[in-house]
N, CA, C and O atoms as a GROMACS GRO file, in nm:
protein
  336
    1SER      N    1   0.053  -0.289  -2.906
    1SER     CA    2   0.163  -0.189  -2.944
    1SER      C    3   0.287  -0.166  -2.772
    1SER      O    4   0.410  -0.159  -2.763
    2SER      N    5   0.146  -0.161  -2.639
    2SER     CA    6   0.251  -0.056  -2.500
    2SER      C    7   0.325  -0.112  -2.482
    2SER      O    8   0.432  -0.054  -2.462
    3TYR      N    9   0.325  -0.307  -2.475
    3TYR     CA   10   0.389  -0.412  -2.422
    3TYR      C   11   0.552  -0.383  -2.434
    3TYR      O   12   0.631  -0.420  -2.347
    4PHE      N   13   0.582  -0.322  -2.535
    4PHE     CA   14   0.685  -0.326  -2.635
    4PHE      C   15   0.770  -0.171  -2.523
    4PHE      O   16   0.882  -0.149  -2.476
    5TRP      N   17   0.687  -0.127  -2.525
    5TRP     CA   18   0.741  -0.035  -2.469
    5TRP      C   19   0.806  -0.055  -2.285
    5TRP      O   20   0.911  -0.043  -2.220
    6ILE      N   21   0.648  -0.094  -2.266
    6ILE     CA   22   0.681  -0.152  -2.043
    6ILE      C   23   0.764  -0.228  -2.109
    6ILE      O   24   0.809  -0.119  -2.144
    7LYS      N   25   0.835  -0.312  -2.164
    7LYS     CA   26   0.900  -0.490  -2.154
    7LYS      C   27   1.136  -0.398  -2.180
    7LYS      O   28   1.252  -0.424  -2.148
    8LYS      N   29   1.040  -0.278  -2.270
    8LYS     CA   30   1.257  -0.154  -2.218
    8LYS      C   31   1.256  -0.121  -2.110
    8LYS      O   32   1.372  -0.109  -2.072
    9GLY      N   33   1.114  -0.072  -1.956
    9GLY     CA   34   1.110   0.053  -1.946
    9GLY      C   35   1.157   0.143  -1.946
    9GLY      O   36   1.257   0.205  -1.910
   10ASP      N   37   0.956   0.154  -2.050
   10ASP     CA   38   1.011   0.371  -2.097
   10ASP      C   39   0.866   0.296  -2.115
   10ASP      O   40   0.819   0.212  -2.190
   11PHE      N   41   0.802   0.413  -1.949
   11PHE     CA   42   0.659   0.406  -1.925
   11PHE      C   43   0.686   0.500  -1.896
   11PHE      O   44   0.724   0.527  -1.782
   12THR      N   45   0.671   0.610  -2.023
   12THR     CA   46   0.713   0.769  -2.016
   12THR      C   47   0.583   0.794  -2.134
   12THR      O   48   0.527   0.903  -2.134
   13ASP      N   49   0.551   0.717  -2.206
   13ASP     CA   50   0.473   0.715  -2.331
   13ASP      C   51   0.378   0.624  -2.233
   13ASP      O   52   0.331   0.707  -2.155
   14VAL      N   53   0.337   0.524  -2.205
   14VAL     CA   54   0.215   0.415  -2.165
   14VAL      C   55   0.174   0.488  -2.036
   14VAL      O   56   0.055   0.500  -2.006
   15LEU      N   57   0.276   0.538  -1.961
   15LEU     CA   58   0.158   0.640  -1.813
   15LEU      C   59   0.051   0.774  -1.893
   15LEU      O   60  -0.064   0.814  -1.872
   16ALA      N   61   0.169   0.816  -1.996
   16ALA     CA   62   0.066   0.952  -2.110
   16ALA      C   63  -0.072   0.888  -2.135
   16ALA      O   64  -0.175   0.951  -2.110
   17LEU      N   65  -0.075   0.726  -2.197
   17LEU     CA   66  -0.167   0.691  -2.242
   17LEU      C   67  -0.283   0.645  -2.173
   17LEU      O   68  -0.396   0.690  -2.191
   18ALA      N   69  -0.245   0.535  -2.075
   18ALA     CA   70  -0.298   0.528  -1.973
   18ALA      C   71  -0.367   0.669  -1.932
   18ALA      O   72  -0.490   0.678  -1.942
   19GLU      N   73  -0.305   0.759  -1.895
   19GLU     CA   74  -0.380   0.892  -1.791
   19GLU      C   75  -0.486   0.921  -1.887
   19GLU      O   76  -0.603   0.952  -1.866
   20LYS      N   77  -0.419   0.902  -2.004
   20LYS     CA   78  -0.599   0.975  -2.078
   20LYS      C   79  -0.717   0.880  -2.159
   20LYS      O   80  -0.811   0.902  -2.235
   21LEU      N   81  -0.625   0.709  -2.071
   21LEU     CA   82  -0.757   0.667  -2.129
   21LEU      C   83  -0.786   0.536  -2.012
   21LEU      O   84  -0.796   0.415  -2.032
   22LYS      N   85  -0.794   0.607  -1.895
   22LYS     CA   86  -0.849   0.590  -1.788
   22LYS      C   87  -1.015   0.600  -1.793
   22LYS      O   88  -1.094   0.515  -1.752
   23ASN      N   89  -1.040   0.705  -1.843
   23ASN     CA   90  -1.165   0.807  -1.775
   23ASN      C   91  -1.272   0.704  -1.922
   23ASN      O   92  -1.393   0.730  -1.918
   24HIS      N   93  -1.243   0.638  -1.994
   24HIS     CA   94  -1.273   0.628  -2.213
   24HIS      C   95  -1.380   0.568  -2.148
   24HIS      O   96  -1.370   0.504  -2.043
   25SER      N   97  -1.550   0.605  -2.254
   25SER     CA   98  -1.642   0.491  -2.289
   25SER      C   99  -1.656   0.385  -2.261
   25SER      O  100  -1.741   0.339  -2.186
   26HIS      N  101  -1.597   0.347  -2.301
   26HIS     CA  102  -1.569   0.141  -2.376
   26HIS      C  103  -1.490   0.009  -2.160
   26HIS      O  104  -1.393   0.007  -2.085
   27ASP      N  105  -1.581  -0.038  -2.172
   27ASP     CA  106  -1.550  -0.095  -2.077
   27ASP      C  107  -1.378  -0.191  -2.101
   27ASP      O  108  -1.288  -0.177  -2.018
   28LEU      N  109  -1.364  -0.264  -2.202
   28LEU     CA  110  -1.230  -0.344  -2.268
   28LEU      C  111  -1.065  -0.195  -2.264
   28LEU      O  112  -0.944  -0.190  -2.283
   29MET      N  113  -1.175  -0.111  -2.227
   29MET     CA  114  -1.027   0.014  -2.221
   29MET      C  115  -1.032   0.050  -2.115
   29MET      O  116  -0.952   0.142  -2.103
   30HIS      N  117  -1.086   0.028  -2.017
   30HIS     CA  118  -1.011   0.023  -1.833
   30HIS      C  119  -0.954  -0.125  -1.849
   30HIS      O  120  -0.831  -0.126  -1.849
   31LYS      N  121  -0.986  -0.193  -1.857
   31LYS     CA  122  -0.904  -0.333  -1.838
   31LYS      C  123  -0.781  -0.307  -1.886
   31LYS      O  124  -0.685  -0.289  -1.811
   32ALA      N  125  -0.773  -0.302  -2.042
   32ALA     CA  126  -0.654  -0.224  -2.093
   32ALA      C  127  -0.528  -0.168  -1.999
   32ALA      O  128  -0.425  -0.215  -1.951
   33VAL      N  129  -0.624   0.004  -2.004
   33VAL     CA  130  -0.546   0.024  -1.868
   33VAL      C  131  -0.507   0.033  -1.755
   33VAL      O  132  -0.432   0.113  -1.700
   34GLY      N  133  -0.572  -0.070  -1.715
   34GLY     CA  134  -0.534  -0.201  -1.606
   34GLY      C  135  -0.431  -0.210  -1.630
   34GLY      O  136  -0.366  -0.106  -1.620
   35TRP      N  137  -0.372  -0.310  -1.664
   35TRP     CA  138  -0.325  -0.401  -1.720
   35TRP      C  139  -0.180  -0.354  -1.778
   35TRP      O  140  -0.085  -0.405  -1.719
   36MET      N  141  -0.164  -0.307  -1.834
   36MET     CA  142  -0.085  -0.190  -1.862
   36MET      C  143   0.007  -0.068  -1.713
   36MET      O  144   0.121  -0.020  -1.712
   37LEU      N  145  -0.072  -0.059  -1.641
   37LEU     CA  146  -0.053  -0.016  -1.489
   37LEU      C  147  -0.006  -0.103  -1.406
   37LEU      O  148   0.067  -0.074  -1.312
   38ARG      N  149  -0.062  -0.271  -1.446
   38ARG     CA  150  -0.002  -0.363  -1.383
   38ARG      C  151   0.130  -0.421  -1.467
   38ARG      O  152   0.242  -0.435  -1.417
   39GLU      N  153   0.102  -0.446  -1.576
   39GLU     CA  154   0.308  -0.444  -1.613
   39GLU      C  155   0.374  -0.359  -1.524
   39GLU      O  156   0.437  -0.382  -1.422
   40ILE      N  157   0.342  -0.241  -1.594
   40ILE     CA  158   0.426  -0.172  -1.543
   40ILE      C  159   0.492  -0.204  -1.341
   40ILE      O  160   0.608  -0.227  -1.305
   41GLY      N  161   0.403  -0.197  -1.279
   41GLY     CA  162   0.383  -0.284  -1.112
   41GLY      C  163   0.454  -0.374  -1.113
   41GLY      O  164   0.501  -0.424  -1.010
   42ASN      N  165   0.474  -0.413  -1.222
   42ASN     CA  166   0.575  -0.594  -1.258
   42ASN      C  167   0.703  -0.559  -1.295
   42ASN      O  168   0.802  -0.632  -1.308
   43ARG      N  169   0.690  -0.432  -1.311
   43ARG     CA  170   0.814  -0.422  -1.289
   43ARG      C  171   0.948  -0.348  -1.247
   43ARG      O  172   1.067  -0.374  -1.235
   44ASP      N  173   0.837  -0.213  -1.228
   44ASP     CA  174   0.900  -0.065  -1.135
   44ASP      C  175   0.700  -0.009  -1.052
   44ASP      O  176   0.606   0.069  -1.069
   45PHE      N  177   0.758  -0.143  -0.951
   45PHE     CA  178   0.625  -0.093  -0.831
   45PHE      C  179   0.653   0.055  -0.844
   45PHE      O  180   0.577   0.120  -0.917
   46GLU      N  181   0.753   0.118  -0.781
   46GLU     CA  182   0.736   0.286  -0.688
   46GLU      C  183   0.627   0.335  -0.836
   46GLU      O  184   0.524   0.392  -0.802
   47THR      N  185   0.648   0.314  -0.999
   47THR     CA  186   0.593   0.370  -1.094
   47THR      C  187   0.466   0.416  -1.048
   47THR      O  188   0.408   0.522  -1.028
   48GLU      N  189   0.431   0.203  -1.032
   48GLU     CA  190   0.271   0.221  -1.096
   48GLU      C  191   0.182   0.249  -0.945
   48GLU      O  192   0.060   0.264  -0.938
   49PHE      N  193   0.241   0.250  -0.874
   49PHE     CA  194   0.291   0.327  -0.687
   49PHE      C  195   0.145   0.456  -0.733
   49PHE      O  196   0.023   0.466  -0.744
   50GLU      N  197   0.279   0.535  -0.747
   50GLU     CA  198   0.252   0.697  -0.728
   50GLU      C  199   0.191   0.739  -0.903
   50GLU      O  200   0.163   0.855  -0.935
   51PHE      N  201   0.182   0.636  -0.986
   51PHE     CA  202   0.073   0.714  -1.074
   51PHE      C  203  -0.101   0.643  -0.996
   51PHE      O  204  -0.203   0.698  -1.039
   52LEU      N  205  -0.117   0.546  -0.905
   52LEU     CA  206  -0.190   0.513  -0.857
   52LEU      C  207  -0.269   0.636  -0.739
   52LEU      O  208  -0.372   0.700  -0.719
   53LYS      N  209  -0.118   0.607  -0.679
   53LYS     CA  210  -0.183   0.757  -0.574
   53LYS      C  211  -0.276   0.943  -0.675
   53LYS      O  212  -0.343   1.032  -0.623
   54LYS      N  213  -0.241   0.929  -0.796
   54LYS     CA  214  -0.205   0.992  -0.773
   54LYS      C  215  -0.404   0.972  -0.938
   54LYS      O  216  -0.466   1.076  -0.960
   55HIS      N  217  -0.428   0.905  -0.975
   55HIS     CA  218  -0.569   0.847  -0.980
   55HIS      C  219  -0.631   0.780  -0.939
   55HIS      O  220  -0.745   0.802  -0.978
   56TYR      N  221  -0.624   0.679  -0.858
   56TYR     CA  222  -0.707   0.588  -0.880
   56TYR      C  223  -0.854   0.645  -0.835
   56TYR      O  224  -0.963   0.618  -0.883
   57HIS      N  225  -0.815   0.745  -0.710
   57HIS     CA  226  -1.022   0.823  -0.720
   57HIS      C  227  -1.069   0.822  -0.837
   57HIS      O  228  -1.173   0.756  -0.839
   58THR      N  229  -1.038   0.873  -0.952
   58THR     CA  230  -1.116   0.860  -1.121
   58THR      C  231  -1.104   0.818  -1.174
   58THR      O  232  -1.169   0.814  -1.279
   59MET      N  233  -0.998   0.743  -1.138
   59MET     CA  234  -1.076   0.540  -1.253
   59MET      C  235  -1.178   0.510  -1.243
   59MET      O  236  -1.267   0.565  -1.178
   60PRO      N  237  -1.182   0.434  -1.294
   60PRO     CA  238  -1.313   0.339  -1.255
   60PRO      C  239  -1.275   0.187  -1.216
   60PRO      O  240  -1.160   0.148  -1.237
   61ARG      N  241  -1.376   0.097  -1.158
   61ARG     CA  242  -1.297   0.061  -1.074
   61ARG      C  243  -1.249  -0.071  -1.119
   61ARG      O  244  -1.193  -0.158  -1.050
   62THR      N  245  -1.289  -0.074  -1.290
   62THR     CA  246  -1.234  -0.239  -1.376
   62THR      C  247  -1.065  -0.209  -1.335
   62THR      O  248  -0.985  -0.279  -1.273
   63ALA      N  249  -1.048  -0.068  -1.401
   63ALA     CA  250  -0.951  -0.087  -1.422
   63ALA      C  251  -0.807  -0.037  -1.303
   63ALA      O  252  -0.686  -0.036  -1.329
   64LEU      N  253  -0.870  -0.003  -1.182
   64LEU     CA  254  -0.818   0.019  -1.054
   64LEU      C  255  -0.753  -0.126  -1.037
   64LEU      O  256  -0.630  -0.134  -1.047
   65ARG      N  257  -0.880  -0.328  -0.992
   65ARG     CA  258  -0.854  -0.346  -0.968
   65ARG      C  259  -0.802  -0.527  -1.078
   65ARG      O  260  -0.796  -0.646  -1.049
   66TYR      N  261  -0.775  -0.441  -1.208
   66TYR     CA  262  -0.628  -0.516  -1.268
   66TYR      C  263  -0.490  -0.419  -1.276
   66TYR      O  264  -0.380  -0.442  -1.326
   67ALA      N  265  -0.521  -0.353  -1.235
   67ALA     CA  266  -0.370  -0.276  -1.168
   67ALA      C  267  -0.317  -0.304  -1.085
   67ALA      O  268  -0.194  -0.310  -1.075
   68ILE      N  269  -0.464  -0.349  -0.931
   68ILE     CA  270  -0.367  -0.359  -0.810
   68ILE      C  271  -0.398  -0.513  -0.820
   68ILE      O  272  -0.413  -0.555  -0.706
   69GLU      N  273  -0.412  -0.604  -0.907
   69GLU     CA  274  -0.462  -0.787  -0.920
   69GLU      C  275  -0.354  -0.786  -0.843
   69GLU      O  276  -0.401  -0.727  -0.746
   70LYS      N  277  -0.205  -0.816  -0.804
   70LYS     CA  278  -0.118  -0.858  -0.739
   70LYS      C  279   0.014  -0.779  -0.624
   70LYS      O  280   0.135  -0.795  -0.606
   71PHE      N  281  -0.099  -0.688  -0.567
   71PHE     CA  282  -0.046  -0.601  -0.456
   71PHE      C  283  -0.114  -0.674  -0.338
   71PHE      O  284  -0.228  -0.720  -0.337
   72PRO      N  285  -0.063  -0.674  -0.281
   72PRO     CA  286  -0.063  -0.782  -0.128
   72PRO      C  287  -0.163  -0.713  -0.073
   72PRO      O  288  -0.157  -0.590  -0.065
   73GLU      N  289  -0.290  -0.801  -0.018
   73GLU     CA  290  -0.451  -0.783   0.020
   73GLU      C  291  -0.448  -0.645   0.085
   73GLU      O  292  -0.516  -0.543   0.071
   74GLU      N  293  -0.356  -0.673   0.152
   74GLU     CA  294  -0.392  -0.529   0.291
   74GLU      C  295  -0.411  -0.362   0.185
   74GLU      O  296  -0.494  -0.276   0.215
   75LEU      N  297  -0.301  -0.348   0.045
   75LEU     CA  298  -0.259  -0.192   0.030
   75LEU      C  299  -0.401  -0.236  -0.102
   75LEU      O  300  -0.476  -0.152  -0.154
   76ARG      N  301  -0.403  -0.414  -0.130
   76ARG     CA  302  -0.506  -0.361  -0.236
   76ARG      C  303  -0.652  -0.255  -0.186
   76ARG      O  304  -0.700  -0.159  -0.247
   77GLN      N  305  -0.714  -0.343   0.005
   77GLN     CA  306  -0.851  -0.300   0.042
   77GLN      C  307  -0.862  -0.104   0.053
   77GLN      O  308  -0.960  -0.030   0.052
   78GLU      N  309  -0.693  -0.072   0.065
   78GLU     CA  310  -0.665   0.068   0.116
   78GLU      C  311  -0.682   0.155   0.000
   78GLU      O  312  -0.728   0.269  -0.005
   79PHE      N  313  -0.614   0.045  -0.132
   79PHE     CA  314  -0.701   0.138  -0.272
   79PHE      C  315  -0.874   0.170  -0.333
   79PHE      O  316  -0.918   0.260  -0.404
   80LEU      N  317  -0.960   0.015  -0.247
   80LEU     CA  318  -0.988   0.003  -0.296
   80LEU      C  319  -1.137   0.028  -0.214
   80LEU      O  320  -1.252   0.014  -0.255
   81LYS      N  321  -1.070   0.082  -0.048
   81LYS     CA  322  -1.129   0.162   0.026
   81LYS      C  323  -1.160   0.296  -0.018
   81LYS      O  324  -1.277   0.332  -0.028
   82GLY      N  325  -1.046   0.388  -0.052
   82GLY     CA  326  -1.044   0.505  -0.085
   82GLY      C  327  -0.981   0.528   0.061
   82GLY      O  328  -1.036   0.554   0.168
   83ARG      N  329  -0.838   0.506   0.025
   83ARG     CA  330  -0.745   0.533   0.248
   83ARG      C  331  -0.632   0.562   0.173
   83ARG      O  332  -0.586   0.673   0.196
   84ILE      N  333  -0.574   0.496   0.090
   84ILE     CA  334  -0.421   0.618  -0.012
   84ILE      C  335  -0.400   0.708   0.029
   84ILE      O  336  -0.315   0.782  -0.022
   0.00000   0.00000   0.00000
């Protein structure tokens, strides 16, 4: 259901949901959060980037990897190495 809002360009509720679920105990939720963030980034890179700057240190690795999947390699490595 979050994809409906992402397609409309309304990221407010989706980002709140991502923040709430980013540390969920189930790994499939980590994938879903990463996917939601990546889809936001496909439409508005700055919005995804700002969210990730704030939360990537506390996100599960799976969610982070999904979220940064389409980033340029150099930027991906900066996130993965904790240098952002």
